[in-house]
Each structure stands twice: as C-alpha cells, then as structure tokens.
C-alpha positions in Angstrom: 0.1 0.0 -0.1 0.9 3.6 -0.5 2.1 5.1 2.8 1.2 8.6 3.7 2.9 10.5 6.1 -0.6 11.3 8.2 -1.0 7.6 8.8 1.7 7.4 11.4 0.7 4.5 14.0 1.8 4.7 17.5 2.1 1.5 19.3 2.1 1.5 23.0 4.0 -1.3 24.9 4.0 -1.3 28.5 7.4 -3.1 29.9 7.8 -4.4 33.3 10.3 -7.2 34.3 10.1 -9.0 30.9 13.7 -9.5 30.2 13.4 -13.2 28.9 10.9 -11.9 26.4 11.1 -8.2 25.4 13.5 -8.4 22.8 11.3 -10.8 20.6 8.3 -8.3 21.1 10.4 -5.2 20.4 11.6 -7.2 17.4 8.1 -8.1 16.3 7.2 -4.5 16.0 10.6 -3.5 14.2 9.9 -6.1 11.6 6.6 -4.9 10.5 5.9 -4.2 6.7 4.6 -1.1 7.6 7.4 1.2 8.7 5.5 4.3 9.5 5.2 3.8 13.2 6.6 5.2 16.5 7.1 2.6 19.3 6.5 3.9 22.8 8.0 1.7 25.5 7.1 2.4 29.0 9.6 1.0 31.3 7.2 0.6 34.4 9.7 0.5 37.3 11.3 -2.9 36.1 13.9 -4.1 38.1 15.3 -7.0 36.1 17.2 -5.2 33.2 14.2 -4.7 30.7 14.5 -1.0 30.8 18.1 -1.0 29.6 17.2 -3.1 26.9 14.6 -0.7 25.8 17.3 2.0 25.8 19.6 -0.1 23.9 17.0 -0.6 21.1 16.2 3.3 21.0 19.9 3.9 20.3 19.6 1.7 17.6 16.2 3.0 15.9 14.8 6.4 16.0 11.1 5.4 15.8 11.5 4.0 19.4 10.7 6.3 22.5 11.5 5.3 25.9 9.8 6.3 29.1 11.2 5.3 32.3 8.8 5.6 35.5 8.3 4.3 38.9 5.8 1.4 39.0 2.4 2.4 38.4 0.6 -0.7 37.1 -0.2 -1.5 33.4 -3.0 0.9 33.3 -0.9 4.0 34.5 1.9 3.0 31.9 -0.6 3.0 28.9 -1.9 6.4 30.1 1.5 7.8 30.1 2.0 6.6 26.5 -1.1 7.9 25.3 -0.5 11.3 26.5 2.8 11.6 24.3 1.4 9.3 21.0 1.6 11.4 18.0 0.2 9.0 15.7 -3.2 9.0 13.8 -3.6 5.4 14.9 -3.1 3.6 18.1 -2.1 -0.2 18.6 -1.0 -2.0 21.3 1.4 -4.7 22.0 2.3 -6.5 25.3 5.9 -7.1 26.3 6.1 -10.5 25.9 3.7 -11.0 22.9 4.4 -10.8 19.5 3.0 -9.1 16.3 3.3 -10.7 12.9 4.7 -9.0 10.1 1.8 -7.7 8.2 -0.2 -6.8 11.4 -0.1 -2.9 11.2 -0.1 -2.8 7.3 -3.6 -5.0 7.3 -5.0 -2.9 10.1 -3.9 0.5 8.4 -5.3 -0.4 5.2 -8.6 -1.8 6.5 -9.1 1.4 8.6 -8.6 3.6 5.6 -10.6 1.4 2.9 -13.5 0.7 5.1 -13.7 4.2 7.0 -13.7 2.4 10.2 -13.0 3.8 13.7 -12.1 0.4 15.2 -10.5 -2.6 13.5 -10.2 -6.2 15.1 -8.1 -8.8 13.4 -7.4 -12.7 14.5 -5.0 -13.5 17.2 -3.6 -16.6 18.6 -3.5 -17.7 22.4 -0.7 -19.9 23.2 -0.9 -21.0 27.1 2.3 -22.1 28.8 2.7 -23.6 32.0 6.5 -23.6 33.0 7.9 -23.6 29.6 5.6 -26.0 28.4 2.7 -25.2 25.6 -0.3 -26.7 27.3 -2.9 -25.2 25.1 -3.6 -23.0 21.8 -6.4 -21.5 20.0 -7.4 -19.0 17.3 -10.5 -17.0 17.7 -12.3 -16.9 14.0 -13.5 -13.6 12.7 -15.6 -12.9 9.6 -15.0 -10.2 7.1 -17.5 -7.8 8.0 -18.2 -4.3 8.7 -20.8 -3.3 11.5 -22.5 -0.2 12.4 -22.4 -0.4 16.1 -26.3 -0.6 16.6 -26.0 -3.6 14.6 -23.2 -5.1 16.2 -24.7 -5.2 19.7 -27.2 -7.7 18.4 -24.3 -10.0 17.2 -23.3 -10.4 21.0 -20.2 -12.9 20.2 -18.6 -10.5 18.0 -19.4 -7.5 20.2 -17.8 -9.2 23.1 -14.9 -10.0 20.5 -14.6 -6.1 19.8 -14.3 -5.1 23.5 -12.3 -8.2 25.1 -8.7 -7.4 24.6 -6.7 -4.4 23.2 -3.9 -5.9 21.2 -5.8 -7.2 18.4 -7.3 -3.9 17.3 -6.5 -0.5 16.0 -8.0 2.7 17.1 -8.4 6.2 16.3 -6.0 8.7 18.3 -8.5 11.8 17.6 -11.2 9.8 19.3 -9.2 9.0 22.3 -7.9 12.2 22.8 -11.3 14.4 21.9 -13.4 12.2 24.6 -10.5 12.1 27.1 -10.4 8.2 27.2 -8.1 6.5 29.4 -7.3 3.3 31.3 -8.9 2.7 34.7 -6.0 2.8 37.3 -7.7 1.1 40.0 -8.1 -2.0 37.8 -4.8 -3.8 38.6 -5.3 -7.3 37.5 -7.4 -7.5 34.2 -10.5 -6.0 32.6 -8.7 -2.8 32.0 -8.9 -3.6 28.3 -12.6 -4.1 28.6 -13.3 -0.7 30.2 -11.1 1.1 27.7 -12.9 -0.6 24.8 -16.4 0.1 26.3 -15.5 3.7 26.7 -13.8 3.9 23.2 -16.8 2.2 21.3 -19.2 4.6 22.5 -17.9 7.1 19.9 -17.6 4.4 17.1 -19.9 4.1 14.0 -18.1 1.4 12.3 -16.1 -1.6 13.6 -14.4 -3.7 10.8 -13.4 -7.4 11.4 -10.3 -8.5 9.8 -10.3 -12.4 9.2 -6.1 -12.3 9.1 -4.0 -13.3 11.9 -1.9 -10.6 13.2 -1.1 -11.0 16.9 0.3 -14.0 19.1 -0.6 -13.5 22.8 1.4 -15.8 25.1 -0.2 -16.6 28.2 2.4 -17.9 30.7 1.1 -19.1 34.0 4.1 -18.6 36.2 4.0 -14.7 35.0 0.8 -13.8 33.9 -1.5 -12.1 36.3 -4.5 -13.5 34.5 -3.8 -17.0 36.0 -3.3 -15.5 39.6 -6.2 -14.9 42.2 -6.4 -11.3 43.5 -9.7 -9.7 45.5 -9.2 -6.8 42.7 -10.2 -9.1 40.0 -13.7 -9.7 41.4 -14.2 -6.0 41.4 -12.5 -5.5 38.1 -15.1 -8.0 36.7 -17.9 -6.5 38.4 -16.9 -3.0 37.2 -16.7 -4.4 33.7 -20.2 -6.0 33.7 -21.8 -2.9 34.9 -20.2 -0.8 32.3 -21.2 -3.0 29.6 -24.7 -3.2 30.8 -25.2 0.3 30.9 -23.8 0.5 27.4 -26.4 -2.1 26.2 -29.1 -0.5 27.9 -28.5 2.8 25.7 -29.0 0.5 22.7 -31.9 -1.8 21.4 -30.3 -5.2 22.7 -32.3 -8.2 21.6 -32.9 -10.8 24.6 -30.1 -12.9 23.4 -27.5 -10.2 23.7 -28.7 -9.9 27.4 -28.4 -13.3 28.1 -24.8 -13.9 26.4 -23.6 -10.7 28.4 -24.7 -12.2 31.8 -23.1 -15.6 30.8 -19.7 -14.1 29.8 -19.1 -12.1 32.8 -20.8 -14.9 35.2 -18.5 -17.2 33.7 -15.4 -14.9 34.4 -16.6 -14.6 37.8 -17.0 -18.0 38.6 -13.4 -18.9 37.3 -12.2 -16.6 39.7 -14.3 -17.6 42.9 -13.0 -21.3 41.9 -9.3 -20.3 41.6 -7.4 -22.8 43.8 -5.9 -19.7 45.8 -9.4 -17.8 46.5 -9.2 -17.5 50.0 -13.1 -16.7 50.6 -15.1 -19.2 52.3 -18.1 -21.1 50.7 -20.6 -18.8 52.6 -18.7 -15.4 51.3 -18.5 -16.9 47.7 -22.3 -17.2 47.8 -23.0 -13.7 49.3 -20.5 -12.2 46.3 -22.9 -14.1 43.8 -26.0 -12.8 45.8 -24.7 -9.2 45.8 -23.8 -9.7 42.0 -27.3 -10.7 41.0 -29.2 -7.4 40.9 -30.6 -5.2 38.1 -28.0 -2.7 38.7 -25.0 -5.2 38.4 -25.6 -8.9 36.7 -29.1 -9.4 36.9 -30.8 -10.5 33.8 -32.8 -8.1 31.7 -35.1 -10.5 30.1 -37.1 -13.5 30.8 -35.7 -16.4 32.4 -37.4 -18.6 29.6 -34.7 -17.1 27.4 -32.1 -19.0 29.1 -33.9 -22.1 27.7 -34.3 -21.0 24.4 -31.0 -19.3 23.6 -28.5 -21.4 25.3 -26.7 -24.1 23.3 -25.6 -26.6 25.7 -27.2 -28.3 28.8 -24.2 -27.2 31.1 -24.9 -23.5 29.9 -28.5 -23.7 30.5 -27.9 -25.3 34.1 -25.5 -22.6 35.3 -27.6 -19.7 33.9 -30.7 -20.9 35.6 -29.1 -21.8 38.9 -27.8 -18.1 38.8 -31.1 -16.7 37.9 -33.2 -18.5 40.1 -30.7 -17.8 42.9 -29.5 -21.2 43.9 -26.0 -20.0 44.7 -24.8 -23.2 46.6 -25.7 -25.6 44.0 -24.2 -23.2 41.2 -21.0 -23.1 43.1 -20.8 -26.8 43.6 -21.8 -27.5 40.0 -19.1 -25.1 38.3 -16.4 -26.2 40.6 -17.1 -30.0 39.7 -17.3 -29.5 36.2 -15.0 -26.5 35.5 -11.6 -27.8 34.6 -10.1 -24.1 33.9 -7.1 -24.7 36.3 -6.7 -28.3 36.0 -3.7 -28.3 33.6 -1.8 -26.0 35.9 -1.8 -28.4 39.0 -0.2 -31.2 37.3 3.4 -29.5 37.6 
C-alpha cells in the first residue's frame, strides 16, 4: 500500500520485568512491513534490566521512544504513553507477545479502505505452564463491517470487539477528543474491557479482519490472568456494570442480554473457583447474591430465554441456577465441572 505521512501508527508497549521476552516483542514491531510507526516503550519500574534493553533498542532505531517511571501498573503505563502518542492510529502490544509481520499494514489498510474507527483482527492464544505449551487457540472472525447498533445484536462479535486491546487498531483523535483512558484502579485484568467500552461509545463502524495479526502468550508463572486477587472480582463486576449500561442505551435483543450475563458470570465463577481464592463457601455465595441485582449482573429479560438461547445443557444449568438464586448448587456445579485450572495443577 502507499504510505502517507499522516498515517503514523503509535504502538504502545508497557514493560515490566520481561527480560526473557522483551527483545522478541520489540523485534516483532520493528520487523513490521508497515514502517511508519513510533514504538513507545514505557519502563514501568522494571528491576530485571528490561529498561536497559529498551534503551539499547532506542539507540539503534529513532522510531523508538522510551519512558522510565516508577511502577504504577499497566493502566498507568498505557495512559502515560497515550499522553505523548503522535500517531493517527493507536495499536497495543504486550511486552511478552508478538506482532506478526503484516499486522499494522493490514490494520491501517482496513481502517482507511473501510473508513472504520475500530479494526479487530484474529489473534492466536498460546498458553504455557513452566515453558511447556499446554494449549493454543485461534478466535475466528468474519470479514464484515458493522454499524455499532447492528453489532450489539451479534453479541459474540461485540464481545470479541471489547474483550482485549492488542488485536485491534484505534483512532487517536477519538481517544484524545473524549479523554478516554485506562482505569488505574483496575490492576489485574479487565482494564482493556473498560477502555474498549469507553472507546466504542464514539464509534460508528467496526471492521473485522479475518487475518492472523498477533500472538498472545499466556504464561502461568508470569501472567496475572491466572493468579487470584480480590481486585479481579471488583474489576469483573465493574466491567459487567459498564457493559450493561452501554447495552441499555441501545436496542439489544434478549439473546444479547443472556450472552452478556453468561460471559461475565463465567469469568466471575472462574475467579471464585481459583485454587488460591481465600473466600469461604458462604462468602462466595454472598458475592454471587450481591452480583445478581438489576444494577449489576441481573438478567434484563425473561428467564425462559435461558432455555431458548443456550446451546448446551451445562450453559442452561449454570444460567438458570444463577437466575433462580440457587447459589450453593451453582458453586458446587461449577467447581465440579470446571477444568479451567486443572492443567496447571499437574506440574
């Protein structure tokens, strides 16, 4: 494609104690077929030499900007980068992940040709436990453009649009005009959900690109995603409430409400059933009771839709137990049948 000078991409990468992986992540950006970018590396108080690696790369390539700061968390680091980003477009890369060669080129081409304010492309998710690959998966996407009011009634795709950051491209003007930033109170995941929900409020067209552009490496011993923290429950609740408010402002069909509730309920139950969760059974039941209100994750349509819309008996059972407030049975069923963490227990 022909590269115009006003099509600069700002790639934002927070860096914290990733010495083993940071070089591969940086190299994946530098090797992009699309050369018109700036790479903003935010050394968030790393103590393992990651910051020095960033400085070394910055001396070799003028497109790299390095910020050194005291540890403030991933949301704070991304906000700091957004403050100085000069690109027309914004992309994100984690310090231990990998952008594939045509990622930026394909995303910019789609943004320009489809006149979209948000592009989402396919990513691969590789899960590792102590250097051993224990699972991999690819989330398929159609080659489609959706107006926002259309998209909310294709909930699987809407959820794909708001779930993560690094499989997308964003308009810098929208972020700056509406003062969109990352919630710095969210420390262990869901900050991407909240950012995307704020951003998508101002989007007319979302374009889905069925091309693999990114590899996300989930390493159990390093990732906060697979560790328990009370902040995770608060973050999941905050994201569920934010998305519910967003959907309420649009004409969402019953299927959308059922799928919305299920998506966040599943994440919440995974966290409650984490082996390191210190809450008692009674406290877990109380958490679910507090969550199941009209203001939070209560169902916005008839319970009968749980029967009609769910695809499997397990989905129906979990949804109905929650909506009929049978929390003790729900916790037992989910802990019995869930295998989310089993692969990490056999070290």
